[in-house]
C-alpha positions in Angstrom: -68.5 -78.1 302.6 -65.2 -76.7 301.2 -64.9 -75.2 297.8 -61.7 -75.5 295.7 -60.6 -72.3 294.1 -61.0 -72.2 290.4 -57.3 -71.7 289.8 -56.4 -74.8 292.0 -59.2 -76.8 290.3 -57.7 -76.2 286.8 -54.2 -77.0 288.0 -55.5 -80.4 289.6 -57.4 -81.0 286.3 -54.2 -80.5 284.3 -52.3 -82.8 286.6 -54.9 -85.4 286.4 -54.8 -85.1 282.6 -51.0 -85.5 282.3 -51.1 -88.5 284.6 -53.4 -90.2 282.2 -51.1 -89.5 279.2 -48.8 -92.1 278.0 -45.1 -91.2 277.6 -43.3 -91.0 274.2 -39.8 -89.9 273.2 -40.9 -88.7 269.8 -44.1 -87.8 268.1 -44.2 -87.3 264.3 -47.3 -85.3 263.2 -49.1 -85.5 259.8 -46.6 -87.7 258.0 -47.5 -89.8 254.8 -46.7 -93.4 255.5 -45.1 -95.4 252.6 -46.7 -98.8 252.7 -44.1 -100.6 250.5 -45.7 -104.0 250.7 -49.0 -102.8 249.4 -47.6 -100.1 247.1 -49.6 -97.3 248.6 -49.4 -94.1 250.7 -51.3 -93.9 253.9 -51.8 -90.0 254.3 -51.7 -87.7 257.3 -50.6 -90.0 260.1 -49.4 -89.5 263.6 -46.7 -91.7 264.9 -45.7 -92.2 268.5 -42.2 -93.6 269.3 -41.0 -94.6 272.7 -37.3 -95.9 273.0 -36.7 -97.8 269.9 -40.2 -98.9 269.1 -43.3 -97.5 267.2 -46.0 -97.6 270.0 -48.9 -96.0 268.1 -49.9 -95.0 264.7 -53.2 -93.0 264.3 -55.0 -90.9 261.9 -55.7 -88.2 264.5 -53.3 -86.1 266.7 -51.8 -87.9 269.6 -51.2 -84.7 271.5 -53.8 -85.4 274.2 -52.9 -89.1 274.4 -49.1 -88.7 274.8 -46.6 -86.5 276.6 -43.7 -86.3 274.2 -40.0 -85.2 274.7 -39.8 -84.1 271.0 -42.6 -83.5 268.5 -41.8 -83.2 264.8 -44.2 -81.6 262.1 -43.8 -83.8 259.0 -46.6 -82.2 256.9 -46.2 -83.1 253.3 -43.3 -85.5 254.0 -43.1 -89.3 253.6 -41.8 -91.9 256.0 -40.6 -95.6 255.5 -38.2 -97.9 257.1 -34.6 -97.1 256.8 -32.6 -98.9 254.1 -30.7 -102.3 254.4 -27.5 -102.8 252.4 -27.1 -106.5 252.1 -23.6 -106.6 250.8 -20.9 -104.3 252.1 -17.2 -104.6 252.8 -14.9 -103.2 255.4 -11.2 -103.9 254.8 -7.6 -102.9 254.5 -5.7 -103.9 257.5 -3.9 -100.5 257.7 -7.2 -98.6 257.0 -9.2 -99.3 260.1 -9.8 -95.7 261.0 -10.9 -94.8 257.5 -13.3 -97.9 257.5 -14.8 -96.8 260.8 -15.6 -93.3 259.4 -17.9 -95.1 256.9 -20.3 -95.9 259.6 -21.4 -92.4 259.9 -21.9 -92.2 256.0 -24.4 -95.0 256.2 -26.5 -93.4 258.9 -26.4 -89.9 257.2 -27.6 -91.5 253.9 -30.4 -93.5 255.6 -29.0 -96.9 255.7 -29.9 -98.4 259.0 -28.5 -102.0 258.5 -25.7 -103.5 256.6 -24.5 -107.1 256.0 -20.8 -107.2 256.1 -19.6 -109.8 253.5 -16.0 -110.3 254.8 -12.7 -108.6 254.7 -9.6 -108.6 256.6 -10.5 -106.5 259.6 -13.3 -108.8 260.9 -12.3 -108.5 264.6 -12.6 -104.7 264.4 -16.1 -105.0 262.6 -17.3 -107.3 265.3 -16.1 -104.7 267.9 -18.0 -102.0 266.0 -21.1 -104.2 265.8 -21.1 -104.6 269.7 -20.5 -100.9 270.2 -23.2 -99.9 267.9 -25.8 -102.3 269.5 -25.0 -100.9 273.0 -25.4 -97.3 271.7 -21.7 -96.5 272.3 -21.0 -95.8 268.5 -23.1 -94.2 265.8 -23.5 -96.5 262.8 -25.8 -99.0 261.2 -26.7 -102.2 262.7 -24.2 -104.7 261.4 -24.7 -108.3 260.5 -21.3 -109.9 259.7 -19.8 -113.2 258.2 -16.6 -112.6 259.9 -13.7 -114.1 257.8 -14.9 -116.0 254.8 -14.2 -119.5 253.9 -11.6 -120.2 251.1 -9.0 -122.5 249.8 -5.3 -122.6 250.4 -3.5 -119.5 249.1 -6.4 -117.5 248.5 -5.8 -114.1 246.8 -8.0 -112.4 249.4 -6.3 -111.3 252.7 -8.1 -112.4 256.0 -9.8 -115.5 254.7 -10.0 -118.8 256.8 -8.2 -121.1 254.4 -9.1 -124.7 254.4 -7.8 -127.8 252.7 -10.1 -130.6 254.1 -13.0 -131.4 256.3 -11.0 -131.5 259.4 -9.9 -127.9 258.8 -13.5 -126.9 257.8 -14.7 -128.2 261.2 -12.0 -126.0 263.0 -12.8 -123.0 260.7 -16.5 -123.3 261.6 -15.7 -123.7 265.4 -13.8 -120.5 265.3 -16.6 -118.6 263.5 -19.0 -120.0 266.1 -16.8 -118.4 268.8 -16.9 -115.1 267.0 -20.8 -115.3 266.9 -20.9 -114.5 263.2 -24.4 -114.0 261.7 -24.0 -116.1 258.5 -21.3 -117.9 256.7 -19.7 -116.6 253.4 -17.7 -118.9 251.1 -15.8 -118.0 247.9 -14.4 -119.9 245.0 -10.9 -118.5 244.4 -8.9 -121.7 245.5 -11.5 -123.8 247.4 -12.0 -127.1 245.8 -15.7 -127.4 244.5 -16.4 -130.6 246.5 -15.2 -129.0 249.6 -17.2 -125.9 248.8 -20.4 -128.0 248.8 -19.4 -129.8 252.0 -18.9 -126.4 253.6 -22.5 -125.3 252.8 -23.9 -128.4 254.3 -21.8 -128.3 257.5 -22.5 -124.6 258.1 -26.3 -125.1 257.5 -26.2 -128.0 260.1 -25.0 -125.6 262.6 -28.0 -123.1 261.9 -26.2 -120.5 259.7 -27.4 -119.2 256.4 -24.7 -119.5 253.8 -23.9 -117.3 250.8 -21.1 -116.9 248.4 -19.5 -116.9 245.0 -20.0 -120.2 243.2 -17.3 -122.4 241.3 -17.9 -122.6 237.7 -17.3 -126.3 237.5 -20.7 -127.3 239.0 -24.1 -126.4 237.9 -25.7 -123.5 239.7 -28.7 -125.6 240.8 -26.4 -128.0 242.7 -25.3 -125.3 245.1 -29.0 -124.4 245.6 -30.0 -127.9 246.2 -27.3 -128.4 248.8 -28.6 -125.3 250.8 -26.9 -122.2 249.6 -29.0 -119.4 251.0 -27.9 -116.7 248.6 -25.7 -116.2 245.5 -23.7 -113.0 245.6 -23.6 -111.2 242.3 -25.9 -111.6 239.4 -23.3 -112.4 237.0 -23.2 -116.1 238.2 -26.8 -116.4 237.1 -25.9 -116.2 233.4 -24.9 -119.8 233.7 -28.3 -121.0 234.8 -29.8 -118.9 232.0 -27.9 -121.0 229.4 -29.5 -123.8 227.5 -26.1 -125.4 227.3 -25.1 -125.0 231.0 -24.4 -128.7 231.5 -21.9 -129.0 228.6 -20.2 -125.6 229.3 -19.8 -126.6 232.9 -18.2 -129.9 232.0 -15.8 -128.2 229.7 -14.8 -125.9 232.6 -14.4 -128.9 235.0 -12.1 -130.6 232.5 -10.1 -127.3 232.1 -10.7 -127.4 228.4 -12.0 -123.9 228.2 -11.1 -120.6 230.1 -13.4 -118.6 232.2 -13.7 -116.0 229.5 -14.4 -118.6 226.9 -17.2 -120.0 229.1 -18.7 -116.6 229.6 -18.9 -116.1 225.8 -20.7 -119.4 225.4 -23.1 -118.7 228.1 -23.9 -115.3 226.6 -24.5 -117.0 223.2 -26.7 -119.7 224.5 -29.1 -117.7 226.6 -32.5 -119.2 226.7 -35.4 -117.2 228.4 -37.6 -120.2 228.9 -34.9 -122.3 230.5 -33.8 -119.3 232.6 -37.2 -119.0 234.0 -37.5 -122.7 234.8 -34.2 -122.7 236.5 -34.8 -119.5 238.5 -38.2 -121.0 239.7 -36.3 -124.0 241.1 -33.8 -121.6 242.9 -36.9 -119.9 244.4 -38.4 -123.3 245.4 -35.1 -124.1 247.1 -35.0 -120.9 248.9 -31.9 -119.5 247.3 -31.9 -115.7 247.1 -29.7 -113.5 244.8 -27.8 -110.4 245.7 -27.4 -108.7 242.3 -24.8 -105.8 243.3 -25.5 -104.2 239.9 -24.5 -100.7 240.6 -20.9 -101.5 241.4 -20.5 -103.6 238.2 -22.2 -100.9 236.2 -19.6 -98.3 237.4 -16.5 -100.5 236.5 -18.1 -101.7 233.2 -18.6 -98.1 232.0 -15.4 -96.5 233.2 -14.7 -95.8 229.5 -17.7 -93.5 229.6 -17.7 -92.0 233.0 -14.5 -91.8 235.1 -16.0 -90.7 238.4 -12.7 -89.1 239.5 -14.6 -85.9 240.3 -17.5 -87.3 242.1 -18.6 -85.0 244.9 -19.0 -87.9 247.4 -15.3 -88.6 247.2 -14.6 -85.9 249.8 -16.1 -88.1 252.5 -13.7 -91.0 251.9 -10.2 -91.4 253.3 -7.3 -91.0 250.9 -6.0 -94.6 251.4 -9.3 -96.1 250.9 -9.7 -94.2 247.6 -6.4 -95.5 246.5 -7.7 -99.0 246.8 -9.9 -98.1 243.8 -7.0 -97.8 241.5 -6.7 -101.5 240.8 -10.0 -101.9 239.1 -9.7 -98.6 237.4 -6.2 -99.4 236.1 -7.4 -102.9 235.0 -10.4 -101.3 233.0 -8.0 -98.8 231.4 -5.9 -101.6 229.9 -8.9 -103.0 227.9 -8.9 -102.5 224.2 -12.0 -101.8 222.2 -12.9 -105.5 221.9 -12.5 -106.1 225.6 -14.7 -102.9 226.4 -17.4 -104.2 224.0 -17.3 -107.6 225.7 -17.6 -106.3 229.3 -20.5 -104.0 228.1 -22.3 -107.0 226.7 -21.6 -109.2 229.7 -22.9 -106.6 232.1 -26.1 -105.8 230.1 -26.9 -109.7 229.8 -26.5 -110.0 233.5 -28.4 -107.0 234.5 -31.3 -107.8 232.2 -31.8 -111.0 234.2 -33.1 -109.1 237.1 -36.8 -108.9 236.2 -36.7 -112.6 235.2 -35.3 -113.5 238.6 -37.8 -111.4 240.5 -40.8 -112.5 238.4 -39.7 -116.2 238.9 -40.1 -115.8 242.6 -36.4 -115.5 243.5 -35.8 -113.4 246.6 -33.7 -110.4 245.6 -31.6 -108.8 248.3 -30.5 -105.3 247.6 -26.8 -104.9 248.2 -24.1 -102.7 246.9 -20.6 -104.3 247.3 -19.6 -100.9 248.7 -16.4 -100.3 250.6 -12.7 -100.7 249.9 -11.4 -102.0 246.6 -14.8 -101.6 244.7 -14.2 -98.4 242.7 -16.6 -95.4 243.3 -19.2 -97.7 244.9 -19.9 -95.5 247.7 -20.8 -96.5 251.3 -24.3 -95.1 252.1 -25.0 -93.4 248.7 -24.5 -96.6 246.9 -27.7 -98.1 248.3 -29.7 -95.3 246.6 -27.9 -95.8 243.4 -28.4 -99.6 243.6 -32.1 -99.1 243.9 -32.2 -96.7 241.0 -30.2 -99.1 238.8 -32.6 -102.0 239.8 -35.5 -99.9 238.3 -33.5 -98.9 235.2 -33.1 -102.7 234.5 -36.7 -103.7 235.0 -38.0 -103.5 238.6 -40.6 -101.2 239.7 -39.7 -98.7 242.5 -42.0 -100.7 244.9 -40.2 -103.9 243.9 -36.8 -102.4 244.5 -37.7 -101.1 247.8 -39.0 -104.5 248.8 -35.5 -105.9 247.9 -34.0 -103.7 250.6 -36.4 -102.9 253.5 -38.5 -106.1 253.4 -36.3 -108.9 252.1 -33.2 -107.6 254.1 -34.8 -108.1 257.5 -36.5 -111.4 256.3 -33.2 -112.9 255.5 -32.1 -112.7 259.1 -35.5 -113.6 260.4 -36.1 -110.2 261.6 -39.5 -109.3 259.9 -41.3 -109.1 263.2 -39.0 -106.1 264.2 -38.6 -104.5 260.7 -40.0 -104.1 257.2 -42.9 -101.7 257.6 -44.2 -98.8 259.5 -46.3 -100.6 262.0 -47.0 -100.7 265.7 -44.4 -102.7 267.6 -41.8 -102.5 264.9 -38.4 -101.0 265.6 -37.9 -97.4 264.9 -35.2 -97.3 262.3 -36.9 -95.0 259.8 -36.3 -92.5 257.0 -38.3 -89.4 256.4 -38.3 -88.1 252.9 -39.3 -85.0 251.0 -40.9 -86.8 248.1 -42.6 -90.2 247.4 -40.1 -92.9 246.2 -43.0 -95.2 245.0 -43.4 -92.5 242.2 -39.8 -92.0 241.5 -37.0 -94.2 243.1 -34.6 -91.4 243.1 -36.7 -89.7 245.8 -35.0 -92.0 248.3 -32.1 -89.5 248.2 -34.3 -86.6 249.2 -33.9 -87.2 252.9 -35.4 -84.8 255.4 -34.4 -86.8 258.6 -33.3 -90.1 259.8 -34.7 -91.9 263.0 -31.9 -94.1 264.2 -32.8 -96.5 266.9 -35.6 -94.2 267.9 -33.4 -91.0 267.9 -34.4 -88.2 265.6 -31.6 -86.9 263.4 -32.7 -83.8 261.5 -31.4 -82.6 258.2 -29.2 -80.2 259.9 -27.7 -82.9 262.1 -27.2 -85.1 259.0 -25.4 -82.3 257.2 -23.2 -81.8 260.2 -22.3 -85.6 260.3 -21.3 -85.3 256.7 -19.3 -82.0 257.4 -17.5 -83.7 260.3 -16.5 -86.6 258.1 -15.3 -84.3 255.4 -13.1 -82.5 258.1 -11.7 -85.7 259.4 -10.8 -86.8 255.8 -8.8 -83.5 255.4 -6.7 -84.3 258.3 -5.6 -87.6 256.9 -2.6 -87.9 254.6 
């Protein structure tokens, strides 16, 4: 009988143990999981990530079970899914390079997914979307509408302008070829009846449809015809009015201006009617994207100029110049106009808890990007969550609007929305608990982007690199 030397025995034993271990790209030790859906913290967890998937979560160390390429000690820190910004813009035909630089800002600020709601560089956005999906470009996962549907001679560049159903069909055919993720429609020059037909036609092709809505038709009509989401909470003031029918008819007959209609809606607010109408929107499956933060900024430019905001150093100079038109417009308002815009904003923003408690799905979106003054890509999502809490939601509810409702809108709930085995590893590690204070979402320790760990040092470097690129631009 042959005896194996002790040294060889232990080597063989170690090899045998290693052979039994599973492989992981990343192990996160001793982290507190933020269970947003149940509004609680699951303390001291161990998470294994392989490629872009969470493969195990345990209450004990995974050291023996997994051989990992990278192990992170997250003692005292908190982890949750990365944020979803459900309303952003890329645009400015001559500003493509500056727009592409925004992709890094989203990642550096923990925003892993964005919904692009149209602009005039849609083909570039679609290219970025493909590169990001293939791992050839650092940026958030992009869902895009491509060019939006509008009427003839729309004020917005890059729109697909249609005059009749034949042109609508051609427009949808072209969007189908572009493989867009949803359809967006706005009401600048598009005839209201063609607007409704556009919703119906797009839904028949399997798309979700969102947009701004014409003031000459009651809000519930768009919902009943299949509108998936209303962009911007201001439109909901109409549904909150006890006189919506009569005011809408006056607008349709062109007997009152948009400004006069808004004043009438404001004066005829009825809480009971608002709740009843909002419940009907919920029953129809129509969501709302409030975009409150951007409106707050422009509404209160008389109190805060934002010209010295630190975050401006990460934005290209030409993109920043697109902010001027809203700033200049606000500066022309007299005292009466300033008071009016304050009142309108406050009335709209205070509808948020009524919508949420009526069962309407709220999608957290910023409207960040070019044109929308001081509404910052990346950072804006954190500010949007904070202002949602300011106007009546709890931190949990605000987070649900982003990380739960965002993926659900695109039927991605199996892949995202919680820290669970089998979910995709787009995650955010924080130094403090956002369920206690929503502003803690800004206290980012690390980002896990498609399974790749980006430390605070790496994130700071991304921001620094962006700042240096901006300095090279004229």
